[in-house]
DRENPA-3360 file (N, C-alpha, C; in nm, 2 decimals, always signed):
BEGIN
1 = MDKKKKRL = +0.24/-6.36/-2.12/+0.25/-6.23/-2.18/+0.16/-6.13/-2.12 ~ +0.05/-6.17/-2.08/-0.05/-6.07/-2.02/+0.01/-6.03/-1.87 ~ +0.07/-6.10/-1.81/+0.14/-6.06/-1.69/+0.26/-5.98/-1.71 ~ +0.32/-5.99/-1.82/+0.44/-5.90/-1.84/+0.38/-5.75/-1.89 ~ +0.28/-5.75/-1.95/+0.22/-5.62/-1.99/+0.16/-5.55/-1.87 ~ +0.11/-5.62/-1.78/+0.05/-5.56/-1.66/+0.17/-5.51/-1.59 ~ +0.27/-5.58/-1.56/+0.39/-5.55/-1.47/+0.45/-5.43/-1.55 ~ +0.47/-5.42/-1.67/+0.52/-5.31/-1.75/+0.43/-5.17/-1.73;
9 = VSRTIILA = +0.31/-5.20/-1.75/+0.22/-5.08/-1.72/+0.23/-5.02/-1.58 ~ +0.23/-5.12/-1.50/+0.25/-5.08/-1.34/+0.37/-5.01/-1.32 ~ +0.49/-5.06/-1.39/+0.62/-4.99/-1.35/+0.63/-4.87/-1.42 ~ +0.56/-4.85/-1.53/+0.56/-4.73/-1.61/+0.49/-4.62/-1.53 ~ +0.38/-4.66/-1.48/+0.29/-4.56/-1.41/+0.37/-4.52/-1.27 ~ +0.44/-4.62/-1.20/+0.52/-4.57/-1.09/+0.63/-4.48/-1.13 ~ +0.70/-4.52/-1.23/+0.82/-4.43/-1.28/+0.75/-4.29/-1.32 ~ +0.65/-4.30/-1.37/+0.58/-4.15/-1.42/+0.55/-4.08/-1.30;
17 = ILALAIGY = +0.50/-4.14/-1.18/+0.45/-4.07/-1.07/+0.58/-4.02/-1.00 ~ +0.70/-4.10/-0.99/+0.82/-4.06/-0.92/+0.87/-3.94/-1.00 ~ +0.87/-3.95/-1.13/+0.93/-3.85/-1.21/+0.86/-3.71/-1.18 ~ +0.72/-3.72/-1.18/+0.64/-3.60/-1.14/+0.68/-3.55/-1.01 ~ +0.69/-3.64/-0.92/+0.72/-3.60/-0.76/+0.85/-3.53/-0.77 ~ +0.96/-3.59/-0.83/+1.08/-3.53/-0.84/+1.08/-3.39/-0.89 ~ +1.02/-3.39/-1.01/+1.00/-3.26/-1.10/+0.95/-3.16/-1.01 ~ +0.84/-3.19/-0.93/+0.77/-3.09/-0.86/+0.87/-3.05/-0.74;
25 = TVYGTATK = +0.92/-3.12/-0.69/+1.01/-3.09/-0.57/+1.14/-3.00/-0.61 ~ +1.20/-3.03/-0.73/+1.30/-2.95/-0.79/+1.23/-2.80/-0.84 ~ +1.13/-2.79/-0.89/+1.06/-2.68/-0.93/+1.03/-2.60/-0.82 ~ +0.98/-2.67/-0.72/+0.94/-2.59/-0.58/+1.06/-2.53/-0.52 ~ +1.16/-2.61/-0.52/+1.29/-2.55/-0.45/+1.36/-2.45/-0.54 ~ +1.35/-2.45/-0.67/+1.41/-2.35/-0.75/+1.34/-2.22/-0.76 ~ +1.20/-2.23/-0.74/+1.13/-2.10/-0.76/+1.09/-2.04/-0.63 ~ +1.12/-2.12/-0.52/+1.10/-2.06/-0.38/+1.17/-1.92/-0.37;
33 = DKVELVKV = +1.11/-1.83/-0.32/+1.16/-1.70/-0.29/+1.25/-1.70/-0.17 ~ +1.38/-1.67/-0.19/+1.46/-1.65/-0.08/+1.43/-1.53/+0.00 ~ +1.42/-1.55/+0.13/+1.39/-1.45/+0.22/+1.52/-1.39/+0.27 ~ +1.53/-1.26/+0.22/+1.65/-1.19/+0.28/+1.62/-1.12/+0.41 ~ +1.66/-1.20/+0.51/+1.64/-1.16/+0.64/+1.70/-1.01/+0.69 ~ +1.81/-1.01/+0.65/+1.88/-0.88/+0.68/+1.94/-0.81/+0.56 ~ +1.91/-0.68/+0.56/+1.96/-0.62/+0.44/+2.01/-0.48/+0.48 ~ +2.09/-0.41/+0.41/+2.14/-0.27/+0.44/+2.01/-0.18/+0.46;
41 = GSEAPDFT = +2.01/-0.10/+0.56/+1.90/-0.01/+0.58/+1.78/-0.08/+0.68 ~ +1.79/-0.21/+0.69/+1.67/-0.27/+0.78/+1.71/-0.26/+0.92 ~ +1.62/-0.28/+1.01/+1.64/-0.29/+1.15/+1.72/-0.40/+1.18 ~ +1.84/-0.40/+1.25/+1.91/-0.52/+1.29/+1.83/-0.61/+1.40 ~ +1.81/-0.73/+1.36/+1.71/-0.80/+1.46/+1.79/-0.82/+1.59 ~ +1.72/-0.81/+1.69/+1.77/-0.82/+1.82/+1.80/-0.97/+1.86 ~ +1.88/-0.97/+1.95/+1.91/-1.13/+2.00/+1.98/-1.11/+2.14 ~ +1.98/-1.20/+2.21/+2.07/-1.22/+2.34/+2.14/-1.34/+2.33;
49 = LVDLDGEK = +2.27/-1.33/+2.35/+2.37/-1.44/+2.37/+2.46/-1.43/+2.48 ~ +2.52/-1.54/+2.53/+2.61/-1.53/+2.65/+2.74/-1.55/+2.61 ~ +2.83/-1.48/+2.68/+2.98/-1.48/+2.65/+3.03/-1.59/+2.74 ~ +3.17/-1.60/+2.73/+3.24/-1.71/+2.80/+3.25/-1.69/+2.95 ~ +3.21/-1.57/+3.00/+3.21/-1.54/+3.13/+3.08/-1.57/+3.19 ~ +2.98/-1.60/+3.10/+2.84/-1.60/+3.15/+2.76/-1.49/+3.14 ~ +2.82/-1.37/+3.10/+2.73/-1.25/+3.08/+2.66/-1.25/+2.96 ~ +2.53/-1.20/+2.98/+2.45/-1.18/+2.85/+2.48/-1.06/+2.78;
57 = HKLSDYKG = +2.47/-1.08/+2.65/+2.48/-0.95/+2.57/+2.36/-0.95/+2.47 ~ +2.28/-0.84/+2.48/+2.16/-0.82/+2.40/+2.18/-0.70/+2.31 ~ +2.17/-0.72/+2.17/+2.21/-0.62/+2.09/+2.14/-0.50/+2.11 ~ +2.03/-0.49/+2.15/+1.95/-0.36/+2.17/+2.00/-0.28/+2.29 ~ +2.09/-0.34/+2.38/+2.15/-0.28/+2.48/+2.25/-0.19/+2.42 ~ +2.30/-0.20/+2.31/+2.41/-0.13/+2.25/+2.35/-0.02/+2.15 ~ +2.23/+0.01/+2.16/+2.16/+0.12/+2.08/+2.24/+0.25/+2.12 ~ +2.26/+0.33/+2.04/+2.34/+0.46/+2.05/+2.48/+0.43/+2.03;
65 = QGVFLNFW = +2.54/+0.30/+2.01/+2.66/+0.27/+1.96/+2.67/+0.22/+1.83 ~ +2.78/+0.23/+1.77/+2.79/+0.14/+1.65/+2.83/+0.00/+1.69 ~ +2.80/-0.10/+1.62/+2.83/-0.23/+1.66/+2.90/-0.30/+1.53 ~ +3.02/-0.37/+1.57/+3.08/-0.44/+1.46/+3.05/-0.59/+1.50 ~ +2.95/-0.65/+1.44/+2.90/-0.79/+1.45/+2.96/-0.88/+1.37 ~ +3.06/-0.96/+1.42/+3.14/-1.04/+1.34/+3.10/-1.20/+1.36 ~ +3.06/-1.27/+1.25/+3.02/-1.42/+1.27/+3.16/-1.50/+1.24 ~ +3.21/-1.60/+1.32/+3.31/-1.66/+1.29/+3.33/-1.79/+1.35;
73 = GTWCKPCE = +3.43/-1.87/+1.32/+3.46/-2.00/+1.38/+3.60/-2.03/+1.40 ~ +3.63/-2.11/+1.50/+3.79/-2.13/+1.52/+3.85/-2.21/+1.42 ~ +3.78/-2.28/+1.34/+3.83/-2.35/+1.22/+3.85/-2.27/+1.09 ~ +3.80/-2.15/+1.08/+3.79/-2.06/+0.97/+3.93/-1.99/+0.96 ~ +4.00/-2.01/+0.87/+4.14/-1.96/+0.86/+4.14/-1.80/+0.84 ~ +4.03/-1.76/+0.74/+4.03/-1.61/+0.74/+3.99/-1.54/+0.87 ~ +3.91/-1.60/+0.95/+3.86/-1.56/+1.08/+3.99/-1.54/+1.17 ~ +4.07/-1.64/+1.17/+4.18/-1.66/+1.26/+4.28/-1.53/+1.22;
81 = KEMPAMDR = +4.29/-1.51/+1.10/+4.38/-1.41/+1.05/+4.35/-1.27/+1.08 ~ +4.20/-1.25/+1.07/+4.14/-1.10/+1.11/+4.12/-1.07/+1.27 ~ +4.12/-1.19/+1.34/+4.08/-1.17/+1.48/+4.19/-1.06/+1.54 ~ +4.32/-1.07/+1.54/+4.41/-0.98/+1.60/+4.40/-0.84/+1.56 ~ +4.36/-0.83/+1.43/+4.34/-0.68/+1.36/+4.21/-0.63/+1.43 ~ +4.10/-0.72/+1.45/+3.98/-0.67/+1.50/+4.00/-0.64/+1.64 ~ +4.10/-0.71/+1.73/+4.12/-0.66/+1.85/+4.18/-0.54/+1.87 ~ +4.28/-0.51/+1.77/+4.36/-0.39/+1.78/+4.26/-0.28/+1.75;
89 = QYQVFKDQ = +4.17/-0.28/+1.65/+4.07/-0.19/+1.63/+3.97/-0.16/+1.73 ~ +3.94/-0.28/+1.81/+3.86/-0.27/+1.92/+3.91/-0.17/+2.02 ~ +4.03/-0.18/+2.04/+4.10/-0.11/+2.15/+4.10/+0.05/+2.10 ~ +4.10/+0.08/+1.96/+4.10/+0.21/+1.92/+3.96/+0.27/+1.93 ~ +3.87/+0.19/+1.89/+3.73/+0.23/+1.89/+3.63/+0.22/+1.99 ~ +3.68/+0.15/+2.09/+3.57/+0.12/+2.20/+3.54/+0.24/+2.29 ~ +3.62/+0.34/+2.30/+3.61/+0.45/+2.37/+3.55/+0.57/+2.27 ~ +3.51/+0.53/+2.15/+3.46/+0.61/+2.06/+3.31/+0.57/+2.02;
97 = GVQTLAVN = +3.26/+0.48/+2.10/+3.12/+0.44/+2.08/+3.10/+0.33/+1.98 ~ +3.21/+0.26/+1.96/+3.17/+0.14/+1.85/+3.22/+0.01/+1.94 ~ +3.11/-0.08/+1.95/+3.12/-0.20/+2.02/+3.16/-0.31/+1.93 ~ +3.26/-0.40/+1.96/+3.28/-0.53/+1.87/+3.21/-0.65/+1.96 ~ +3.13/-0.73/+1.88/+3.07/-0.84/+1.93/+3.10/-0.95/+1.85 ~ +3.18/-1.06/+1.88/+3.21/-1.17/+1.79/+3.13/-1.29/+1.83 ~ +3.05/-1.32/+1.73/+2.95/-1.44/+1.74/+3.02/-1.57/+1.69 ~ +3.06/-1.67/+1.77/+3.10/-1.79/+1.73/+2.97/-1.88/+1.69;
105 = IAQTDFEV = +2.99/-1.96/+1.59/+2.89/-2.04/+1.54/+2.89/-2.18/+1.59 ~ +2.83/-2.22/+1.71/+2.79/-2.35/+1.77/+2.91/-2.42/+1.80 ~ +3.03/-2.37/+1.84/+3.13/-2.44/+1.90/+3.13/-2.46/+2.04 ~ +3.22/-2.55/+2.09/+3.21/-2.58/+2.24/+3.26/-2.46/+2.31 ~ +3.25/-2.43/+2.43/+3.31/-2.31/+2.52/+3.45/-2.35/+2.53 ~ +3.50/-2.48/+2.53/+3.64/-2.51/+2.55/+3.72/-2.46/+2.41 ~ +3.65/-2.49/+2.30/+3.73/-2.45/+2.17/+3.75/-2.30/+2.17 ~ +3.64/-2.24/+2.20/+3.64/-2.09/+2.18/+3.71/-2.02/+2.29;
113 = QNFVDKYE = +3.71/-2.06/+2.41/+3.80/-2.03/+2.51/+3.95/-2.03/+2.47 ~ +3.99/-2.15/+2.43/+4.13/-2.18/+2.37/+4.17/-2.07/+2.26 ~ +4.08/-2.06/+2.18/+4.11/-1.95/+2.08/+4.13/-1.82/+2.12 ~ +4.03/-1.77/+2.21/+4.04/-1.64/+2.27/+4.17/-1.62/+2.36 ~ +4.19/-1.73/+2.43/+4.32/-1.73/+2.50/+4.46/-1.71/+2.41 ~ +4.46/-1.79/+2.31/+4.56/-1.79/+2.21/+4.60/-1.65/+2.15 ~ +4.48/-1.58/+2.12/+4.49/-1.46/+2.05/+4.48/-1.33/+2.14 ~ +4.45/-1.37/+2.27/+4.43/-1.26/+2.38/+4.34/-1.16/+2.34;
121 = LSFPVVID = +4.21/-1.21/+2.30/+4.11/-1.12/+2.27/+4.06/-1.04/+2.37 ~ +4.02/-0.92/+2.36/+3.98/-0.84/+2.46/+3.82/-0.81/+2.45 ~ +3.77/-0.82/+2.33/+3.63/-0.80/+2.29/+3.54/-0.90/+2.35 ~ +3.40/-0.89/+2.36/+3.32/-0.98/+2.40/+3.29/-1.09/+2.28 ~ +3.31/-1.21/+2.33/+3.29/-1.33/+2.23/+3.18/-1.40/+2.29 ~ +3.06/-1.43/+2.21/+2.95/-1.50/+2.25/+2.94/-1.61/+2.16 ~ +2.86/-1.72/+2.19/+2.85/-1.84/+2.13/+2.69/-1.86/+2.08 ~ +2.67/-1.86/+1.95/+2.53/-1.91/+1.90/+2.53/-2.05/+1.89;
129 = KTKDVMTT = +2.50/-2.11/+2.00/+2.50/-2.26/+2.01/+2.38/-2.32/+1.94 ~ +2.27/-2.25/+1.90/+2.17/-2.31/+1.82/+2.16/-2.26/+1.68 ~ +2.26/-2.18/+1.65/+2.27/-2.11/+1.51/+2.15/-2.02/+1.47 ~ +2.06/-1.98/+1.58/+1.94/-1.91/+1.55/+1.99/-1.76/+1.50 ~ +2.09/-1.70/+1.57/+2.13/-1.57/+1.53/+2.19/-1.59/+1.39 ~ +2.27/-1.69/+1.35/+2.33/-1.70/+1.23/+2.21/-1.71/+1.12 ~ +2.11/-1.79/+1.16/+2.00/-1.80/+1.06/+1.93/-1.68/+1.04 ~ +1.90/-1.61/+1.15/+1.84/-1.48/+1.15/+1.89/-1.37/+1.07;
137 = YNVGNLPA = +2.04/-1.37/+1.07/+2.11/-1.28/+1.00/+2.16/-1.34/+0.86 ~ +2.10/-1.44/+0.82/+2.12/-1.49/+0.69/+2.28/-1.51/+0.67 ~ +2.35/-1.57/+0.76/+2.50/-1.60/+0.75/+2.52/-1.71/+0.67 ~ +2.58/-1.72/+0.57/+2.63/-1.85/+0.51/+2.78/-1.88/+0.53 ~ +2.87/-1.82/+0.45/+3.00/-1.84/+0.47/+3.06/-1.76/+0.57 ~ +3.17/-1.81/+0.64/+3.25/-1.73/+0.73/+3.38/-1.69/+0.69 ~ +3.43/-1.58/+0.72/+3.37/-1.48/+0.82/+3.26/-1.40/+0.75 ~ +3.17/-1.34/+0.83/+3.08/-1.26/+0.79/+3.04/-1.14/+0.90;
145 = TVMIDPDG = +3.04/-1.03/+0.87/+3.04/-0.91/+0.93/+2.92/-0.82/+0.91 ~ +2.85/-0.77/+1.01/+2.74/-0.70/+0.99/+2.76/-0.55/+1.08 ~ +2.77/-0.45/+1.01/+2.79/-0.32/+1.07/+2.66/-0.26/+1.11 ~ +2.64/-0.22/+1.22/+2.51/-0.18/+1.28/+2.55/-0.03/+1.33 ~ +2.47/+0.06/+1.28/+2.47/+0.21/+1.31/+2.41/+0.23/+1.45 ~ +2.45/+0.34/+1.51/+2.40/+0.38/+1.64/+2.23/+0.37/+1.65 ~ +2.16/+0.39/+1.54/+2.01/+0.38/+1.56/+1.97/+0.23/+1.53 ~ +2.05/+0.14/+1.54/+2.02/-0.01/+1.52/+1.99/-0.05/+1.37;
153 = KVAKIITG = +2.03/+0.03/+1.29/+2.01/-0.01/+1.14/+2.14/-0.08/+1.08 ~ +2.13/-0.17/+0.99/+2.23/-0.24/+0.94/+2.28/-0.13/+0.83 ~ +2.43/-0.10/+0.84/+2.49/-0.01/+0.76/+2.56/-0.07/+0.65 ~ +2.61/-0.20/+0.67/+2.69/-0.27/+0.58/+2.69/-0.41/+0.62 ~ +2.72/-0.49/+0.52/+2.73/-0.64/+0.53/+2.85/-0.68/+0.46 ~ +2.94/-0.75/+0.51/+3.08/-0.78/+0.46/+3.08/-0.93/+0.47 ~ +3.12/-0.99/+0.36/+3.15/-1.14/+0.37/+3.28/-1.15/+0.32 ~ +3.36/-1.24/+0.39/+3.49/-1.27/+0.35/+3.60/-1.20/+0.46;
161 = EMTEADIA = +3.73/-1.21/+0.44/+3.84/-1.17/+0.52/+3.84/-1.02/+0.49 ~ +3.87/-0.95/+0.60/+3.90/-0.80/+0.60/+4.03/-0.78/+0.65 ~ +4.10/-0.68/+0.59/+4.23/-0.63/+0.63/+4.21/-0.53/+0.75 ~ +4.31/-0.50/+0.83/+4.29/-0.42/+0.94/+4.25/-0.28/+0.89 ~ +4.29/-0.24/+0.78/+4.24/-0.11/+0.72/+4.10/-0.12/+0.69 ~ +4.05/-0.22/+0.64/+3.90/-0.25/+0.61/+3.82/-0.23/+0.75 ~ +3.88/-0.31/+0.85/+3.80/-0.30/+0.98/+3.80/-0.16/+1.05 ~ +3.91/-0.10/+1.03/+3.91/+0.04/+1.09/+3.79/+0.14/+1.01;
169 = SYMELVKP = +3.81/+0.12/+0.88/+3.70/+0.19/+0.78/+3.55/+0.16/+0.83 ~ +3.53/+0.04/+0.85/+3.39/-0.02/+0.87/+3.35/+0.05/+1.02 ~ +3.45/+0.04/+1.11/+3.42/+0.11/+1.25/+3.39/+0.24/+1.23 ~ +3.48/+0.32/+1.16/+3.46/+0.46/+1.13/+3.32/+0.48/+1.09 ~ +3.27/+0.40/+0.99/+3.15/+0.41/+0.93/+3.04/+0.42/+1.03 ~ +3.03/+0.34/+1.14/+2.93/+0.34/+1.24/+2.95/+0.41/+1.36 ~ +3.06/+0.48/+1.37/+3.09/+0.55/+1.49/+3.00/+0.66/+1.51 ~ +2.93/+0.68/+1.64/+2.84/+0.78/+1.66/+2.91/+0.92/+1.64;
177 = E = +2.83/+1.02/+1.60/+2.89/+1.15/+1.57/+2.89/+1.23/+1.69;
% end
């Protein structure tokens, strides 16, 4: 009987310690401040990514232009639907000082190139192989678009699929005067 009591006390102590550890972990996660890395009005974080032709694209090189920064994936159906409209609007706005930069999230060059070829996309497409840019811009669900004004500030953040009219109005929003 004495052995059973010791075992019961030991098990109770172990369970209490586990319950406290789990409670502490849940509490810590629930109360942790979420860092909003990018918000409207903030400076757009600079980055450099490489496109499918091996050319580097550095965000700060586009200072003085509006930037339509779109995060996407080939598997994302809304992304697939909006890409042709993005390309048409790119053709309209590229000579008006608005650059389009499509950031693929960590897919292979082969997958991305096939997608670009299928839709005959003409704007720069870069791949965020390490997801560092995605993390910096606090991107969760795709598609996500960040509109950057000519001064390099975030003008608007859009999550979800856009219509062609939406794309045109967002590009107009960041067009240099």
